[in-house]
MARKE-455664 format. One line per 4 residues: number of its first residue (from 1); their letters; for each residue x, y, z of C-alpha. Coordinates in steps of 0.25 Angstrom, whole numbers, plus 5000, padded with zeros to 4 digits. Layout:
NUM	a	X:Y:Z; ...
% end
This chain:
1	msav	4999:5000:5000; 5006:5015:4996; 5002:5026:5002; 5006:5041:4999
5	elpv	5016:5049:5008; 5007:5055:5022; 5008:5071:5018; 5017:5078:5028
9	qtsn	5006:5089:5037; 5011:5103:5037; 5000:5110:5043; 4993:5110:5056
13	spvl	4980:5107:5051; 4973:5092:5055; 4976:5082:5044; 4967:5067:5044
17	rtlv	4979:5056:5045; 4979:5043:5051; 4989:5039:5062; 4994:5028:5064
21	lcdl	5001:5022:5077; 5008:5010:5079; 5014:5006:5092; 5023:4994:5092
25	vdst	5019:4984:5104; 5028:4980:5116; 5041:4987:5111; 5048:4986:5123
29	hvve	5047:4970:5122; 5053:4971:5109; 5065:4978:5114; 5066:4969:5126
33	qlgd	5065:4957:5118; 5075:4961:5106; 5085:4970:5113; 5088:4984:5110
37	qraa	5096:4982:5099; 5087:4973:5092; 5075:4981:5096; 5081:4993:5092
41	dlmr	5082:4985:5077; 5068:4981:5077; 5063:4995:5079; 5071:5002:5069
45	rhdr	5064:4992:5061; 5052:4993:5065; 5054:5007:5062; 5058:5008:5049
49	lwrd	5046:4996:5047; 5037:5006:5051; 5042:5018:5044; 5042:5011:5032
53	llnh	5028:5007:5032; 5024:5020:5036; 5032:5026:5022; 5024:5015:5014
57	hggq	5010:5019:5021; 5012:5033:5019; 5011:5036:5034; 5020:5047:5043
61	eidr	5027:5044:5054; 5023:5052:5067; 5030:5046:5080; 5035:5035:5084
65	tdgf	5037:5032:5099; 5031:5022:5107; 5022:5021:5095; 5022:5025:5079
69	lamf	5013:5036:5075; 5011:5037:5059; 5001:5045:5050; 4995:5041:5036
73	erpi	4984:5050:5027; 4975:5037:5025; 4971:5026:5035; 4974:5016:5026
77	hava	4989:5019:5026; 4990:5018:5041; 4982:5006:5040; 4992:4999:5029
81	fala	5003:5005:5037; 4998:4998:5051; 4995:4983:5045; 5008:4986:5036
85	yqrd	5015:4987:5051; 5009:4977:5059; 5013:4967:5048; 5027:4972:5046
89	lrrv	5029:4972:5061; 5024:4958:5062; 5034:4953:5052; 5046:4961:5060
93	geiq	5043:4955:5073; 5043:4941:5066; 5056:4943:5061; 5060:4948:5075
97	kvdl	5055:4938:5083; 5047:4950:5090; 5032:4953:5093; 5030:4966:5083
101	rari	5016:4972:5084; 5010:4985:5085; 4997:4993:5088; 4993:5002:5079
105	gihl	4983:5012:5078; 4977:5021:5066; 4968:5033:5067; 4964:5044:5059
109	gdvv	4962:5057:5062; 4965:5074:5061; 4980:5075:5066; 4989:5089:5065
113	vwqn	5002:5085:5059; 5015:5094:5058; 5030:5094:5057; 5040:5096:5068
117	spad	5053:5106:5064; 5065:5099:5058; 5072:5105:5072; 5061:5097:5080
121	vihg	5063:5086:5073; 5078:5085:5076; 5076:5088:5090; 5065:5075:5090
125	akav	5053:5079:5086; 5045:5070:5077; 5043:5075:5062; 5029:5074:5062
129	eieg	5018:5076:5075; 5004:5076:5074; 4992:5077:5083; 4977:5075:5082
133	lvkp	4969:5065:5091; 4970:5055:5081; 4984:5053:5087; 4979:5048:5102
137	vtar	4968:5039:5095; 4978:5033:5087; 4987:5030:5099; 4974:5024:5107
141	latl	4972:5014:5094; 4986:5009:5095; 4985:5008:5108; 4972:4999:5107
145	alpg	4977:4990:5098; 4982:4976:5101; 4997:4974:5096; 4996:4971:5081
149	qilv	4983:4978:5079; 4980:4991:5071; 4970:4999:5078; 4963:5010:5068
153	sglv	4953:5020:5071; 4937:5021:5065; 4941:5032:5057; 4953:5024:5050
157	apla	4948:5009:5047; 4936:5017:5038; 4945:5023:5031; 4955:5012:5030
161	qrah	4947:5002:5028; 4940:5008:5014; 4955:5007:5009; 4958:4993:5015
165	geld	4963:4989:4999; 4972:4999:4999; 4979:4988:5010; 4984:4981:4998
169	gaaa	4988:4966:5003; 4986:4967:5015; 4971:4972:5014; 4966:4957:5012
173	htrw	4973:4954:5027; 4967:4966:5036; 4955:4966:5042; 4948:4978:5049
177	lnhg	4941:4975:5062; 4934:4985:5068; 4935:4983:5084; 4925:4995:5089
181	ryrf	4925:5008:5096; 4937:5010:5106; 4936:5021:5117; 4951:5028:5120
185	kgvt	4955:5036:5132; 4957:5047:5129; 4948:5047:5116; 4934:5053:5116
189	eaia	4928:5046:5106; 4928:5031:5103; 4936:5025:5091; 4931:5015:5082
193	vhev	4943:5005:5082; 4947:4994:5070; 4958:4986:5067; 4965:4984:5055
197	gerg	4975:4971:5053; 4980:4959:5046; 4976:4946:5049; 4987:4940:5057
201	iapl	4993:4953:5061; 4984:4961:5068; 4975:4956:5081; 4963:4959:5074
205	rapp	4953:4960:5088; 4947:4971:5096; 4958:4978:5105; 4956:4975:5119
209	wsgk	4951:4986:5127; 4961:4995:5137; 4962:5007:5148; 4963:5016:5134
213	ahre	4953:5011:5126; 4941:5001:5127; 4932:4998:5116; 4917:5005:5117
217	vpww	4907:4994:5121; 4895:4996:5129; 4897:4997:5143; 4891:4981:5146
221	rrpa	4904:4977:5138; 4916:4983:5146; 4924:4973:5152; 4922:4980:5166
225	tvai	4907:4978:5165; 4908:4966:5159; 4916:4959:5169; 4907:4963:5179
229	eiga	4893:4961:5172; 4899:4944:5172; 4901:4945:5185; 4887:4951:5189
233	lvvv	4878:4943:5178; 4886:4931:5173; 4874:4922:5175; 4865:4933:5165
237	lvva	4878:4934:5156; 4879:4918:5153; 4864:4919:5148; 4865:4933:5143
241	gwsl	4879:4939:5141; 4880:4938:5126; 4868:4948:5124; 4874:4959:5135
245	frpp	4888:4957:5132; 4887:4956:5115; 4890:4969:5108; 4883:4977:5102
249	aaia	4875:4972:5091; 4879:4976:5076; 4870:4976:5065; 4870:4964:5058
253	faer	4873:4971:5044; 4874:4962:5032; 4879:4965:5017; 4866:4973:5010
257	dwvv	4857:4977:5023; 4851:4989:5024; 4853:5002:5032; 4845:5014:5034
261	igdl	4850:5028:5033; 4844:5037:5044; 4843:5053:5043; 4856:5061:5045
265	qnit	4859:5067:5060; 4863:5080:5057; 4869:5087:5068; 4878:5098:5060
269	gqsn	4869:5108:5055; 4871:5107:5041; 4858:5103:5034; 4865:5098:5022
273	fdas	4870:5086:5030; 4855:5081:5033; 4853:5073:5019; 4865:5074:5012
277	lrta	4873:5065:5023; 4862:5054:5023; 4860:5052:5008; 4876:5051:5008
281	mrig	4877:5041:5018; 4865:5033:5009; 4872:5034:4997; 4886:5030:5004
285	leqs	4880:5018:5010; 4872:5013:4997; 4887:5012:4989; 4886:4999:4997
289	rfvn	4884:4987:4993; 4884:4982:5007; 4872:4991:5015; 4860:4996:5010
293	vvpe	4854:5007:5012; 4839:5008:5013; 4834:5018:5002; 4827:5032:5007
297	lqtr	4815:5028:4999; 4814:5016:5008; 4816:5022:5022; 4806:5034:5016
301	dalt	4796:5023:5015; 4800:5016:5030; 4797:5031:5035; 4784:5032:5027
305	rmqr	4779:5017:5032; 4783:5021:5047; 4772:5033:5045; 4783:5042:5046
309	dpak	4787:5055:5035; 4799:5051:5028; 4801:5064:5024; 4801:5070:5040
313	tlid	4807:5058:5048; 4821:5056:5053; 4827:5044:5051; 4833:5042:5064
317	rtig	4838:5032:5073; 4823:5027:5075; 4817:5030:5062; 4829:5024:5056
321	teia	4828:5012:5064; 4814:5010:5062; 4815:5011:5046; 4828:5001:5046
325	lreg	4819:4990:5053; 4808:4993:5044; 4818:4992:5032; 4825:4979:5036
329	aral	4838:4991:5036; 4849:4984:5047; 4855:4998:5051; 4851:5011:5052
333	ilps	4861:5021:5049; 4860:5036:5056; 4869:5047:5050; 4874:5059:5057
337	vvev	4881:5070:5056; 4888:5080:5065; 4898:5094:5065; 4908:5096:5076
341	ngkv	4920:5103:5076; 4919:5106:5060; 4921:5090:5060; 4907:5085:5053
345	rvta	4905:5071:5059; 4895:5059:5050; 4891:5048:5060; 4882:5036:5056
349	evid	4876:5026:5067; 4871:5014:5062; 4860:5010:5068; 4854:4995:5073
353	pktq	4840:4997:5069; 4835:4986:5078; 4839:4992:5091; 4843:5008:5086
357	atvy	4856:5005:5092; 4869:5012:5084; 4877:5000:5080; 4890:5008:5077
361	sess	4891:5022:5070; 4902:5029:5063; 4907:5043:5060; 4914:5052:5053
365	dgng	4920:5065:5053; 4925:5077:5043; 4927:5090:5043; 4915:5098:5037
369	aesa	4902:5096:5030; 4910:5092:5018; 4916:5078:5025; 4901:5075:5028
373	lvsi	4902:5065:5015; 4914:5059:5018; 4910:5056:5031; 4898:5048:5026
377	dtln	4908:5040:5016; 4915:5036:5029; 4903:5033:5036; 4898:5024:5025
381	srlr	4911:5016:5024; 4911:5014:5040; 4896:5009:5039; 4898:5001:5026
385	srlg	4909:4994:5034; 4903:4993:5048; 4889:4988:5040; 4900:4976:5034
389	etla	4903:4982:5020; 4918:4979:5017; 4927:4987:5014; 4929:4984:4998
393	sisa	4915:4985:4999; 4914:4999:5004; 4926:5003:4996; 4920:4998:4983
397	navp	4907:5006:4985; 4910:5019:4990; 4911:5032:4983; 4913:5044:4993
401	lpka	4901:5053:4995; 4905:5066:4990; 4910:5059:4977; 4898:5050:4977
405	ttas	4888:5061:4980; 4893:5076:4982; 4899:5083:4991; 4891:5094:4991
409	ldal	4882:5090:5004; 4872:5100:4998; 4871:5092:4983; 4869:5080:4993
413	kaya	4858:5085:5001; 4850:5089:4989; 4853:5075:4984; 4847:5069:4994
417	lgls	4835:5078:4996; 4834:5074:4982; 4833:5057:4985; 4824:5060:4994
421	aqaa	4815:5069:4987; 4816:5057:4974; 4811:5045:4986; 4801:5053:4989
425	ghfa	4796:5055:4973; 4800:5070:4972; 4807:5071:4960; 4808:5084:4956
429	dala	4811:5087:4969; 4822:5077:4968; 4828:5083:4955; 4828:5095:4960
433	lyeq	4838:5090:4972; 4846:5083:4963; 4848:5095:4955; 4851:5103:4966
437	alkl	4862:5091:4970; 4867:5093:4957; 4869:5107:4956; 4878:5107:4970
441	dpgf	4884:5096:4962; 4883:5093:4949; 4891:5079:4951; 4883:5074:4960
445	alar	4879:5062:4953; 4870:5055:4962; 4861:5068:4961; 4862:5065:4945
449	igma	4858:5052:4947; 4846:5055:4955; 4839:5064:4943; 4841:5055:4934
453	riyy	4834:5044:4942; 4824:5053:4942; 4823:5055:4928; 4824:5042:4924
457	assg	4814:5036:4933; 4806:5048:4939; 4802:5055:4926; 4807:5048:4915
461	evaa	4815:5058:4910; 4824:5052:4901; 4832:5063:4895; 4834:5070:4911
465	freq	4838:5056:4915; 4850:5054:4903; 4855:5068:4905; 4857:5065:4921
469	ikla	4864:5052:4918; 4872:5059:4909; 4877:5068:4919; 4877:5058:4930
473	aalr	4887:5050:4921; 4897:5060:4923; 4897:5058:4938; 4898:5042:4939
477	ermp	4911:5042:4947; 4902:5050:4958; 4892:5039:4959; 4891:5030:4971
481	prdg	4893:5015:4967; 4876:5009:4968; 4871:5025:4962; 4883:5023:4951
485	lvfd	4879:5010:4946; 4863:5015:4948; 4868:5027:4938; 4875:5018:4929
489	afaa	4861:5011:4927; 4854:5022:4925; 4864:5027:4915; 4864:5015:4906
493	avdd	4848:5017:4906; 4852:5028:4896; 4858:5020:4884; 4859:5006:4889
497	plkm	4848:4998:4897; 4855:4984:4897; 4866:4991:4904; 4858:4999:4911
501	lekw	4853:4985:4916; 4863:4980:4919; 4868:4992:4927; 4855:4990:4935
505	klva	4858:4975:4939; 4871:4979:4942; 4866:4988:4952; 4857:4976:4958
509	tlyp	4870:4966:4958; 4877:4977:4967; 4866:4982:4975; 4858:4970:4976
513	dyap	4849:4980:4986; 4848:4992:4979; 4833:4990:4974; 4834:5001:4963
517	ghyn	4845:4992:4956; 4837:4980:4955; 4824:4987:4951; 4830:4995:4941
521	yaly	4838:4982:4935; 4822:4975:4935; 4815:4986:4930; 4825:4990:4918
525	smli	4827:4975:4915; 4811:4973:4914; 4810:4987:4906; 4822:4984:4898
529	anry	4824:4971:4896; 4812:4962:4899; 4823:4955:4910; 4811:4950:4918
533	ddal	4816:4941:4927; 4829:4948:4930; 4822:4960:4932; 4810:4952:4942
537	ehaq	4823:4947:4951; 4829:4961:4953; 4815:4968:4955; 4812:4958:4965
541	hats	4824:4962:4973; 4819:4977:4971; 4808:4972:4979; 4816:4974:4993
545	ehnp	4810:4978:5004; 4823:4987:5004; 4817:4996:4990; 4807:5007:4994
549	lras	4802:5006:4980; 4799:4989:4980; 4786:4993:4975; 4791:4997:4962
553	afyl	4799:4984:4962; 4789:4975:4966; 4780:4981:4954; 4792:4979:4946
557	vghl	4792:4964:4950; 4778:4963:4946; 4780:4969:4933; 4793:4958:4930
561	nlal	4784:4948:4937; 4772:4951:4925; 4783:4952:4914; 4787:4937:4919
565	drhe	4772:4933:4919; 4771:4931:4934; 4759:4937:4935; 4755:4934:4949
569	lalk	4768:4939:4953; 4767:4951:4947; 4754:4955:4953; 4761:4950:4969
573	afqa	4771:4959:4965; 4763:4971:4960; 4755:4970:4973; 4768:4972:4982
577	andl	4771:4983:4974; 4757:4989:4975; 4758:4986:4992; 4772:4995:4991
581	gvgg	4762:5006:4985; 4769:5005:4971; 4765:5016:4963; 4765:5018:4946
585	trta	4754:5013:4938; 4755:4999:4940; 4754:4994:4926; 4761:4982:4928
589	evda	4752:4976:4938; 4740:4979:4930; 4747:4971:4918; 4749:4960:4929
593	hsvm	4733:4959:4930; 4731:4962:4913; 4741:4950:4911; 4731:4942:4920
597	rqya	4720:4948:4914; 4715:4953:4927; 4711:4966:4918; 4701:4971:4930
601	easa	4713:4971:4940; 4722:4977:4931; 4712:4989:4929; 4711:4992:4944
605	vlar	4727:4992:4944; 4726:5003:4933; 4714:5010:4938; 4721:5010:4952
609	tgkt	4734:5017:4945; 4728:5026:4935; 4734:5036:4928; 4746:5047:4936
613	gmag	4748:5056:4926; 4761:5052:4924; 4766:5047:4910; 4774:5035:4915
617	pdse	4764:5028:4922; 4750:5033:4914; 4758:5026:4902; 4758:5014:4910
621	ynln	4745:5016:4913; 4740:5018:4900; 4747:5005:4897; 4737:4997:4906
625	riti	4725:5002:4900; 4730:4996:4887; 4733:4983:4890; 4721:4979:4900
629	pldq	4710:4982:4888; 4720:4976:4878; 4725:4961:4886; 4708:4960:4885
633	gqwq	4708:4963:4871; 4702:4976:4871; 4710:4982:4859; 4703:4994:4857
637	aala	4702:4998:4872; 4718:4995:4872; 4720:5004:4859; 4712:5015:4865
641	aaen	4720:5014:4880; 4733:5015:4871; 4728:5026:4861; 4723:5035:4873
645	alge	4738:5033:4879; 4744:5036:4865; 4737:5049:4867; 4739:5053:4881
649	nags	4754:5051:4880; 4767:5058:4872; 4780:5056:4869; 4785:5042:4872
653	rrri	4774:5038:4880; 4766:5040:4867; 4774:5031:4860; 4771:5021:4870
657	yqdi	4756:5021:4866; 4759:5023:4852; 4766:5007:4850; 4756:5002:4860
661	vlgl	4743:5008:4851; 4751:5004:4838; 4753:4987:4845; 4740:4989:4848
665	qsqi	4735:4993:4835; 4743:4980:4827; 4734:4972:4831; 4721:4979:4828
669	atps	4724:4990:4818; 4721:4990:4803; 4734:4988:4796; 4735:5000:4786
673	dysa	4730:5010:4799; 4741:5004:4807; 4751:5004:4797; 4750:5019:4796
677	klkt	4751:5020:4812; 4763:5011:4812; 4772:5020:4802; 4768:5033:4810
681	aynd	4771:5026:4822; 4784:5020:4816; 4789:5035:4811; 4787:5043:4823
685	afaq	4794:5032:4833; 4806:5031:4821; 4805:5046:4820; 4808:5046:4835
689	igkp	4821:5035:4835; 4835:5044:4838; 4829:5057:4842; 4819:5052:4853
693	adle	4814:5066:4863; 4805:5057:4872; 4808:5044:4871; 4821:5035:4873
697	peqa	4828:5030:4860; 4822:5016:4862; 4809:5020:4864; 4807:5026:4850
701	ifda	4816:5013:4842; 4806:5004:4850; 4794:5011:4845; 4799:5010:4830
705	lfvg	4802:4997:4832; 4788:4992:4837; 4780:4999:4826; 4789:4992:4817
709	ylaa	4787:4979:4824; 4770:4981:4824; 4772:4985:4809; 4779:4972:4807
713	rggm	4769:4963:4814; 4758:4972:4807; 4765:4968:4793; 4770:4981:4789
717	idla	4784:4976:4786; 4788:4990:4779; 4788:4998:4792; 4793:4986:4801
721	nsal	4805:4984:4793; 4807:5001:4791; 4807:4999:4807; 4818:4989:4807
725	tqvs	4826:4998:4799; 4825:5012:4803; 4825:5007:4818; 4834:4996:4818
729	psaq	4846:5004:4820; 4842:5011:4831; 4836:5000:4838; 4847:4993:4838
733	anpy	4856:5002:4845; 4846:5005:4855; 4850:4997:4868; 4836:4993:4874
737	pvvh	4833:4979:4872; 4818:4982:4869; 4822:4990:4857; 4830:4978:4852
741	smlg	4819:4969:4854; 4809:4977:4847; 4820:4977:4834; 4820:4962:4834
745	llra	4805:4960:4834; 4803:4971:4823; 4813:4962:4815; 4808:4948:4817
749	eiar	4795:4953:4815; 4797:4960:4801; 4803:4946:4800; 4790:4940:4801
753	asgk	4782:4948:4793; 4791:4947:4781; 4789:4933:4781; 4801:4928:4788
757	pera	4794:4922:4802; 4807:4913:4803; 4816:4925:4806; 4806:4932:4814
761	vqll	4807:4920:4825; 4822:4919:4824; 4823:4935:4826; 4813:4934:4836
765	eslr	4819:4922:4845; 4831:4929:4845; 4825:4939:4855; 4820:4930:4864
769	dgne	4829:4930:4876; 4818:4930:4888; 4817:4946:4888; 4811:4948:4874
773	lyqi	4799:4956:4870; 4784:4950:4870; 4782:4955:4858; 4794:4944:4854
777	hval	4785:4933:4856; 4774:4940:4847; 4783:4940:4837; 4788:4927:4840
781	mnay	4774:4921:4840; 4772:4927:4825; 4784:4923:4819; 4783:4909:4824
785	aaag	4769:4908:4818; 4774:4915:4806; 4785:4904:4804; 4777:4892:4805
789	npng	4779:4889:4819; 4766:4889:4826; 4771:4882:4840; 4781:4895:4841
793	aleq	4771:4904:4839; 4762:4897:4848; 4774:4897:4859; 4775:4912:4858
797	aqwl	4760:4913:4858; 4760:4905:4870; 4772:4915:4877; 4765:4927:4874
801	tshr	4751:4923:4881; 4759:4917:4893; 4770:4931:4895; 4757:4941:4896
805	graf	4765:4947:4907; 4776:4951:4900; 4767:4956:4888; 4761:4967:4899
809	aewn	4774:4969:4907; 4784:4969:4895; 4790:4984:4894; 4796:4984:4880
813	eqqk	4798:5000:4877; 4788:5006:4888; 4778:4993:4886; 4775:4997:4871
817	lqal	4772:4985:4868; 4762:4981:4879; 4751:4982:4873; 4755:4974:4861
821	nvad	4760:4963:4871; 4747:4962:4878; 4741:4960:4864; 4750:4950:4860
825	anla	4749:4943:4873; 4735:4939:4870; 4734:4940:4855; 4745:4928:4857
829	elra	4733:4918:4859; 4725:4922:4847; 4740:4920:4839; 4741:4907:4846
833	aeia	4725:4904:4842; 4730:4906:4827; 4743:4899:4827; 4736:4886:4834
837	lsqs	4726:4885:4823; 4737:4886:4813; 4742:4875:4818; 4729:4866:4819
841	nrea	4727:4867:4834; 4714:4872:4834; 4712:4869:4850; 4725:4878:4854
845	areh	4720:4889:4844; 4706:4889:4852; 4713:4890:4865; 4721:4902:4862
849	larf	4709:4909:4854; 4701:4907:4866; 4711:4913:4874; 4712:4923:4865
853	lkqw	4698:4928:4864; 4695:4925:4878; 4707:4938:4882; 4702:4945:4872
857	ptaa	4689:4942:4868; 4683:4955:4860; 4696:4951:4852; 4688:4950:4841
861	etsl	4684:4965:4840; 4697:4969:4835; 4695:4966:4818; 4710:4962:4819
865	lrar	4711:4951:4829; 4697:4946:4823; 4703:4944:4811; 4712:4933:4818
869	idpl	4702:4929:4829; 4689:4924:4819; 4696:4916:4811; 4702:4908:4822
873	ktal	4687:4907:4828; 4684:4902:4815; 4696:4891:4812; 4694:4886:4828
877	qpas	4679:4883:4826; 4674:4868:4827; 4674:4862:4814; 4658:4861:4809
881	ke	4653:4848:4809; 4645:4842:4798
% end
């Protein structure tokens, strides 16, 4: 391990330094054992060893009397020196056949350093003098140490442990032990005492009590008291001594357990500490993959269930422990800040919720308000270590808070208030607060991410979202680890949706209890790639009781079960979501009842939600108003609802209903009228490609491909080929899977309509991977039938009728295919009857036709459908007897 040389201090201003005091054990006995001459030779060799190690590790010799006092810039250099000194001292002793061991104390603090004049040094003065409270405390630690033991204070231990890897070869053999808090004679405050040492060299056990130092323990565990009680209560102690004399129980904290962070007790009078420091502590602890922090929104929900106002209730010891017990948290952390003589001390108490007792507390001091964030960093590292996280994990998952957040406490306060506003659903207020935070610190990455999240998830302003992501990308290095991964996922959504899925899965894997990671991976796996099974597993993770938004997670579980045709499970999940107060239009729940042909229940759920006045939810509401009558064969009612929604909407949402109307008309409109509508729709969609003003590029591409597909289905080959030729380059360059699926579907349908059904089958089968569009199976049914493979066609018809849940639940492109899917799910029975009759399987044909007419009793009112139904009825009539 290398270290820089310690700079010489030339002023009397206090400087922060680490002191090391080494006391050679029984040096007088060594002189008696070796004799004066050999002992002198040994001491010269020892001094040379001591000074060589001091130079190697960047230390500065201060004094050499009964002990050896040295000063270091960094705690890790002092620890490395002490370990090497104990190791080499033992080796020299073995060579000389004497027992050489030292007691070593290491402490950190402010010292005043000055140089004596050369004249004084010539007359015996030391070259360098130091003074400060750190000096006697270091001496007390050395006195307390056992022979061969290195004791370090609670200030040194976490700083050195953080840099444990710098010990190089010694790191693997070095252990750290916490021996508790000791009270030293002449020192006012108790000192946390830790031991560092190598196995086989260090004692690695707690030092004994003495008249000058004793461990801080309850009065009933002190030796004199214990002796009295043993004599007086021996009978009682035989039965119950283990419970009376055991140490105070520490929290049995395990990896991935939860903590609640209480409100900050601010005794400084500086109001900008109030929200900012608690938020900083939360951000710092949330970087851990060992400790989970109960989300802010969950604590608000808990307060509401406790019939308390979240905006006015202080989360103190009493309230905080009740929240922790309710939410299954293992510990409550209560932060406080106080200013004494210009020093700002930040303290964190760890509370056992079961007893409300303080298990332990940690403090960190700094100069002035600007030191508070650094102190929070120190506290978080200590807390994570005390709770059981490894030093390597702490080091790997930590970014200094002034870098990960902001050095401006005012900016941090604005950000903290923005988080609270966003959690309460006040998005406009949250945006204003995030903007204020960015005015105070333009490099505040988390505030930029906060704005992006609102634009993406709450307001749907895609252009604004993209702008915030672009600005935040330049601040990637100023993000905490977990938030940085979340940002990477949002950033990938701009250009590469499949990469976005990879990023969300990485978040869910690295932070398995972070519900948004699981939820977003599940949601976008469904929306982007139809990965229902994989998505369901992660959505179920997000229903954890520690997710304050688990109502939405249950709703997503219901939607996914519907897509997987697990209808009863879907309804159970929707009920769980309702019980938790899920919002929105509950369109997927309406769909679930429709899939099970429970139309009265579907209409009742739809009526209870109604319109909201918001474009997004009302668009979904309109889809239900179309599919409920459509699934019963009421074509004119469904078409009227679709045309009504088309008139109510504008921009990208109007295009949703334009595609739905075209899909419905493909089954009932006259060919000449329908051909003109398709051409107009295609020209409109194609004109948007490359210059979309109010929709994403994939939406315009999808629209053009969909119109081409409908044209091919209707035998309008010229229009279909034009769409394929003109749109293919844009479609192939677009990263969205649904665009590629529609492109393949268009190619296959053109092949079938052009008299090449075998080629169509080949193209469609290549698109099947379990996540394919529902329409792939519709096209396969028709292609197999055209290719003279009725068994293959009937197999696809059976798939379509048995996957009605997929027909309703599939997102495709904003559910533009939903109405067509629902129609085809029912018409598959009619097509199956036609195919069975072509095989002369009259019985199967009758069964399929009967099921179709039961589902759509008024189907014959539509001329195009009547033209298919009547010939079947005629052909399937029993032969007349002569």
